[in-house]
Each structure stands twice: as structure tokens, then as C-alpha cells.
C-alpha positions in Angstrom: -62.3 -19.3 26.8 -62.8 -16.2 24.8 -61.3 -15.8 21.4 -61.2 -12.2 20.1 -58.9 -10.3 17.8 -58.3 -6.9 19.3 -55.9 -4.0 19.0 -53.5 -3.9 22.0 -52.2 -0.4 21.2 -48.7 -1.1 22.4 -46.3 -3.0 20.2 -48.2 -6.0 18.8 -50.2 -6.0 15.6 -53.1 -7.9 17.4 -53.9 -9.8 20.5 -55.9 -12.9 20.8 -56.7 -15.6 23.3 -56.0 -19.2 22.2 -56.9 -22.6 23.5 -54.0 -23.3 25.8 -53.0 -26.7 27.1 -53.1 -25.3 30.6 -56.8 -25.2 31.4 -58.7 -22.2 32.8 -58.6 -23.2 36.5 -54.9 -22.8 37.0 -53.2 -19.9 38.7 -52.1 -17.2 36.3 -48.5 -17.8 37.1 -48.9 -21.4 36.1 -50.7 -20.3 32.9 -47.7 -18.2 32.0 -45.3 -21.0 32.8 -47.1 -23.5 30.6 -47.6 -20.9 27.8 -43.9 -20.2 27.7 -43.0 -23.9 27.7 -45.5 -24.5 24.9 -44.7 -21.8 22.4 -41.0 -21.1 23.0 -39.9 -24.2 21.1 -41.4 -23.2 17.8 -38.5 -21.0 16.8 -34.8 -20.6 16.7 -34.4 -17.3 18.4 -32.3 -14.5 16.8 -29.8 -12.3 18.7 -32.0 -10.5 21.2 -29.5 -8.5 23.2 -27.9 -5.4 21.7 -30.5 -5.0 19.0 -29.7 -1.9 17.0 -32.6 0.5 16.3 -33.1 4.1 15.3 -34.3 5.8 18.5 -37.2 8.3 18.2 -37.1 11.3 20.5 -39.9 13.8 20.1 -39.1 17.4 21.3 -42.0 19.4 22.6 -41.5 23.1 21.7 -43.2 26.3 22.6 -44.9 26.1 19.1 -46.6 22.9 20.2 -47.8 24.5 23.4 -49.1 27.5 21.3 -50.9 25.2 19.0 -52.9 23.8 22.0 -53.6 27.3 23.2 -54.8 28.4 19.8 -57.1 25.3 19.7 -58.6 26.3 23.0 -59.2 29.8 21.9 -60.7 28.6 18.6 -63.1 26.4 20.5 -64.4 29.4 22.3 -64.4 31.8 19.3 -67.5 33.5 17.9 -68.3 33.6 14.2 -70.0 36.3 12.2 -71.2 36.1 8.6 -70.0 39.0 6.5 -72.0 39.6 3.3 -69.5 41.8 1.5 -65.9 41.8 0.5 -63.6 39.6 -1.5 -62.6 36.0 -0.7 -58.9 35.7 -0.2 -56.4 32.9 0.7 -56.9 31.9 4.3 -60.5 33.2 4.5 -63.3 31.0 5.6 -66.3 31.2 3.3 -69.8 29.8 3.1 -70.5 28.6 -0.4 -73.0 26.6 -2.4 -71.9 24.6 -5.4 -73.3 22.4 -8.1 -71.0 20.1 -10.0 -71.5 18.7 -13.5 -69.6 16.3 -15.7 -70.4 16.4 -19.4 -73.2 18.7 -18.5 -74.9 16.4 -16.1 -75.0 16.7 -12.3 -73.4 13.8 -10.4 -74.2 12.3 -7.1 -72.7 14.1 -4.1 -71.6 17.0 -6.3 -74.0 19.6 -4.9 -74.6 21.3 -1.6 -78.3 21.4 -2.5 -78.5 25.0 -1.1 -77.5 23.9 2.4 -74.2 25.9 2.3 -70.7 24.6 3.0 -68.0 26.3 5.0 -64.5 26.1 3.4 -61.2 27.7 4.4 -59.5 28.7 1.3 -56.0 27.3 1.0 -56.7 24.5 3.3 -56.4 21.9 0.6 -59.6 20.2 1.6 -61.0 20.2 -2.0 -59.5 18.8 -5.2 -56.7 20.7 -6.8 -57.7 24.0 -8.3 -61.1 24.2 -6.6 -60.1 26.6 -3.8 -57.7 28.7 -5.8 -60.4 29.6 -8.4 -62.7 30.9 -5.6 -60.1 33.4 -4.4 -60.5 36.8 -5.8 -64.3 36.5 -6.2 -66.7 38.6 -4.2 -69.4 37.6 -1.7 -72.7 37.2 -3.5 -71.1 36.4 -6.8 -72.0 33.3 -8.8 -69.4 31.9 -11.2 -68.1 28.7 -12.8 -64.8 26.9 -12.1 -63.2 24.1 -14.0 -61.4 21.2 -12.3 -60.2 17.7 -13.1 -60.8 14.9 -10.6 -57.5 13.0 -9.7 -56.9 9.6 -11.1 -57.1 8.2 -7.6 -60.7 9.0 -7.0 -64.1 7.3 -7.2 -64.4 5.0 -10.2 -67.2 7.2 -11.7 -65.2 10.4 -11.5 -61.6 9.5 -11.6 -59.7 11.7 -14.2 -62.8 13.4 -15.5 -63.2 17.1 -16.1 -65.9 18.9 -14.1 -67.6 22.3 -14.0 -68.7 23.6 -10.6 -71.1 26.6 -10.4 -70.1 28.4 -7.2 -72.0 31.0 -5.2 -70.2 32.7 -2.3 -72.9 33.3 0.3 -70.7 34.9 3.0 -67.3 35.3 4.5 -67.0 33.9 8.0 -65.1 36.2 10.3 -64.0 34.6 13.6 -63.4 36.5 16.8 -61.1 34.9 19.3 -61.5 35.6 23.0 -58.7 37.5 24.8 -56.1 35.1 26.2 -55.6 36.1 29.8 -55.7 34.6 33.3 -59.4 35.2 33.5 -60.0 33.2 30.4 -57.8 30.4 31.5 -59.5 30.3 34.9 -63.0 30.2 33.3 -62.2 27.5 30.7 -59.5 25.2 32.3 -58.7 23.7 35.6 -55.9 26.3 36.0 -55.9 29.8 37.3 -53.2 31.5 35.3 -51.6 31.3 31.8 -48.3 30.3 33.4 -50.0 27.3 35.2 -51.9 26.2 32.1 -48.9 26.4 29.8 -46.7 24.5 32.3 -49.4 21.8 32.4 -49.5 21.6 28.6 -45.7 21.4 28.4 -45.5 18.7 31.1 -48.4 16.6 29.8 -47.3 16.8 26.1 -43.7 15.9 27.0 -44.9 12.9 29.0 -47.3 11.7 26.2 -44.6 12.2 23.6 -42.1 10.1 25.7 -44.7 7.3 26.0 -45.3 7.4 22.3 -41.6 7.4 21.5 -41.1 4.4 23.8 -43.9 2.5 22.0 -42.3 3.2 18.6 -38.9 2.2 19.8 -40.3 -1.0 21.2 -42.0 -1.7 17.9 -38.8 -1.2 16.0 -36.9 -3.5 18.4 -39.6 -6.2 18.2 -39.7 -6.0 14.5 -35.9 -6.4 14.2 -36.0 -9.4 16.5 -38.8 -11.1 14.5 -36.8 -10.5 11.3 -33.8 -12.2 12.8 -35.7 -15.2 14.3 -36.4 -18.4 12.4 -39.9 -19.8 13.0 -39.4 -23.6 12.6 -43.1 -24.4 12.5 -46.4 -23.0 13.7 -49.0 -24.4 16.1 -51.4 -25.0 13.2 -54.3 -26.4 15.3 -54.3 -23.3 17.6 -54.1 -21.0 14.6 -56.9 -22.6 12.6 -59.1 -22.6 15.6 -58.5 -18.9 16.2 -59.2 -18.2 12.5 -62.4 -20.2 12.5 -63.6 -18.7 15.8 -62.9 -15.2 14.5 -64.8 -15.7 11.3 -67.7 -17.3 13.3 -67.7 -14.3 15.6 -67.9 -11.8 12.7 -70.6 -13.9 11.0 -72.6 -13.7 14.2 -72.1 -10.0 14.3 -73.3 -9.8 10.7 -76.4 -11.9 11.5 -77.3 -9.7 14.5 -77.2 -6.7 12.2 -79.3 -8.4 9.6 -76.5 -9.0 7.1 -75.1 -12.0 5.3 -71.4 -12.5 6.0 -70.5 -11.7 2.4 -72.2 -8.3 2.5 -70.9 -7.6 6.0 -67.2 -8.0 5.2 -67.6 -5.8 2.1 -69.4 -3.0 3.9 -67.6 -3.1 7.3 -64.2 -4.4 6.5 -63.6 -3.2 3.0 -63.0 -6.7 1.7 -64.0 -8.0 -1.7 -65.2 -11.4 -0.6 -65.5 -13.8 2.3 -62.4 -15.6 1.0 -60.5 -12.3 1.1 -61.6 -11.7 4.6 -60.6 -15.2 5.7 -57.2 -14.7 4.1 -56.8 -11.4 6.0 -57.7 -13.0 9.3 -55.2 -15.8 8.6 -52.4 -13.3 8.0 -53.3 -11.4 11.1 -53.3 -14.6 13.2 -50.0 -15.6 11.7 -48.5 -12.3 12.6 -49.8 -12.5 16.1 -48.6 -16.0 16.6 -45.1 -15.1 15.3 -44.9 -12.4 18.0 -46.2 -14.7 20.7 -43.7 -17.4 19.8 -40.8 -14.9 19.9 -42.0 -13.3 23.2 -42.2 -16.8 24.8 -38.8 -17.7 23.5 -37.1 -14.7 25.0 -39.0 -15.3 28.3 -37.8 -18.9 28.3 -34.2 -17.9 27.5 -34.0 -15.2 30.2 -36.3 -16.9 32.7 -38.7 -14.0 32.6 -42.0 -14.6 34.3 -44.8 -12.6 36.0 -46.5 -12.9 39.3 -50.2 -13.0 40.0 -49.8 -9.5 41.5 -48.3 -8.2 38.3 -51.0 -9.7 36.2 -53.7 -8.2 38.5 -52.0 -4.8 38.3 -51.9 -5.0 34.5 -55.5 -6.0 34.3 -56.4 -3.0 36.4 -54.4 -0.8 34.1 -56.1 -2.2 31.0 -59.5 -1.6 32.5 -58.7 2.0 33.3 -57.2 2.6 29.8 -60.3 1.0 28.1 -62.7 2.9 30.4 -64.2 -0.4 31.7 -65.4 -0.3 35.3 -67.3 -3.6 35.4 -65.0 -6.6 35.6 -67.7 -8.9 34.1 -67.7 -6.7 31.0 -64.0 -6.8 30.8 -64.0 -10.6 31.2 -66.4 -10.9 28.3 -63.6 -9.7 26.0 -60.4 -10.7 27.7 -59.7 -14.1 29.3 -57.2 -14.6 32.1 -54.8 -16.1 29.5 -55.0 -12.9 27.5 -54.1 -10.7 30.4 -51.3 -13.0 31.5 -49.8 -13.0 28.1 -50.1 -9.2 27.7 -48.3 -8.8 31.1 -45.5 -11.1 30.1 -45.2 -9.5 26.7 -44.7 -6.0 28.2 -42.1 -7.3 30.6 -40.2 -9.1 27.8 -40.2 -6.0 25.5 -39.1 -3.8 28.4 -36.2 -6.2 28.8 -35.4 -6.0 25.1 -35.5 -2.2 25.2 -33.2 -2.0 28.2 -30.7 -4.2 26.4 -31.0 -2.7 22.9 -28.5 -0.3 21.2 -29.8 3.0 19.8 -27.7 3.7 16.7 -29.1 7.1 15.9 -31.5 9.5 17.7 -34.1 10.9 15.4 -35.6 14.0 16.9 -39.1 15.0 15.8 -41.2 18.1 16.5 -44.7 17.3 17.7 -46.0 20.3 15.7 -44.8 18.8 12.4 
């Protein structure tokens, strides 16, 4: 069986395949039945019907549609360098700069003459940097004084710096005319009306799916908080922890790294011990969710058929962009897919029986 920690992207913090007591040769329906029987007894289930949650409802507005239109126009815009004029708030400029702390240049503080495009007022640079460029003319070279924030790199945090700035040019962008001909040439639609109707429909559908996922997460979190885990399947958890660390160590070796260097560079951990602790916490979180899902499935006699599992597998492959079943099977076992199918069905049940106490409307453009 395969044992991978992976993002599911629905409501669970992680997914993983464990060594089950069922055996790989059984039908998927039997795998689910045995899984529910095994894990449901590890907890005292909290109240799972009528869970109160703050419902999220995203409202797609004409401003959201316009944002997408503007993005399309921007993608087909043309830029011209203007070598005169004054740099003002909102202008895009091409600059070169050399930064110094205590009179010495520091690593990464110079464009080295390569030029850098910056939209003034965008907030991309540290506080005060962009504001001090405004009002200067193209071709001018001048110094600005800034202070690096305390939450910065260890070498520069809180330090005063002087940047010598040269404004090479202003970048003027010309947008194409937004009309039916442009839409027909650059989208799958023939008219502005058709394109904007598509945008509104698609964005509304995507927002609704995102809202549902957030609402499910809120409900599942509330149920976990109200459930008492009496004990954990320690053997299963330790095996998953060990296998995960072994897998990462193999990845490190294949890239020519020692595990201790790999977890620092690729996972941002301070040590192997820290990484192992992180994996242990993730496994515990996953197992908590699995126990709760199985407990609800057991209480409500929720199960899944082989046909439902096959349909879910097909959907997963399409979502992940995997066309080859062997490639998919290298990452996900039949037990994985069976569990994901059951989990989705259980959480759908929880959502149907939950109680929204307040609708929080959000604007997608925010």
C-alpha cells in the first residue's frame, strides 16, 4: 500500500493512506465497511446534527467582472518607454538602484544596471521607497533614505539604508479597444455580452464552490472541537510518520541532499527533529478527522458503493490532470479513494443538517 501525505483541497488538513486491517484485495465497499468499524470506536462523538456555523456567501459583482475584463486587456496591452516627464503616483517606471547600509553595498540591494519596473504606490517596496521617487524626473539620479522593517532579514532588520536611484524611463501602457472584435479574437466568445455573461456565471459558480468548502471546513472544525478522542491508533500513526519521513529522506537522497539539509531548504524546518514533530502533528490532525468521519458514518449508517468510489476516482484524476491510471495509483491507493469518497459524503450530510447562524456576504473583488 502507498503512504503519502497530500493536500486534498476540500476540507481536510491532509490525506494519507494507512495500513488497514482489511487487506488490499477486498472490494472497495468492504474496505469502507471495515475502515468505519475500525476507527469509529476511538471517539465519543459530539453533537453532529444542527451544528451552528457562520455561513459564507460570496457575492459576485459587476466590479468583479470588470476586474477580469481589465486583466484581459492588460494582457494584450503594449508598453512604450518614455524618456521624459515626472514620475507620479500610479506611474510605472523603470529604475536602477544601489542600496548601502553604513556606506557599504549589501547583497541583493542593487539592480546591477539591469533595470527594474516598479509601479509607484503599489506598496511592493519597503515603506518610504516608492514615495521618495515620486516627483523626480526621468533621467534624474538621487538618493533616498529608508529604514528596513524589524520583520525583515536578520542582516537588514531595522537598519537605515541609502538607495541611489536612477529613473531610466516611464512605462506608458496602451490598452486595446474593448469591443466585440477584440473579444472574438482573444476569447471563445463572439461578443462583449456573451463574454461577460460567461464571466459572471463562471465566477458565481466558483465562488459558490469555494463558499461551500469554507462552510464545510467550519462545520467539521466545530464537530472535532466537540468530540472527545478517547485514544489514537498509535501503531497506524507511527507507521505513517515513519513512512513519511522515509519517503522525504529518499527524495532528499535522490536530489543529492542529506535529510537534515533537505528539511531546512525545502520545508523551512530548523532540524530533522522539528520536521518529525511537524509530521507527527499533521498525522494526528489527519487521524482525528478520520476518526470523526468514521464515527458519523457509523452512527448514520453512511456508506459508499463501488460505483460512487469509481466516480470519485475519475473526478480526482480530472481535477489533478492525471490521465494515466497507473500514475494515479502510484500516489493514491484504493483505500485512499474509498476514504475520500466516504468523507465527502459524510461532510455533505453534516452540511445538510447544520444550522447557519449568520450569513457573511463577501465581495470577490475585496
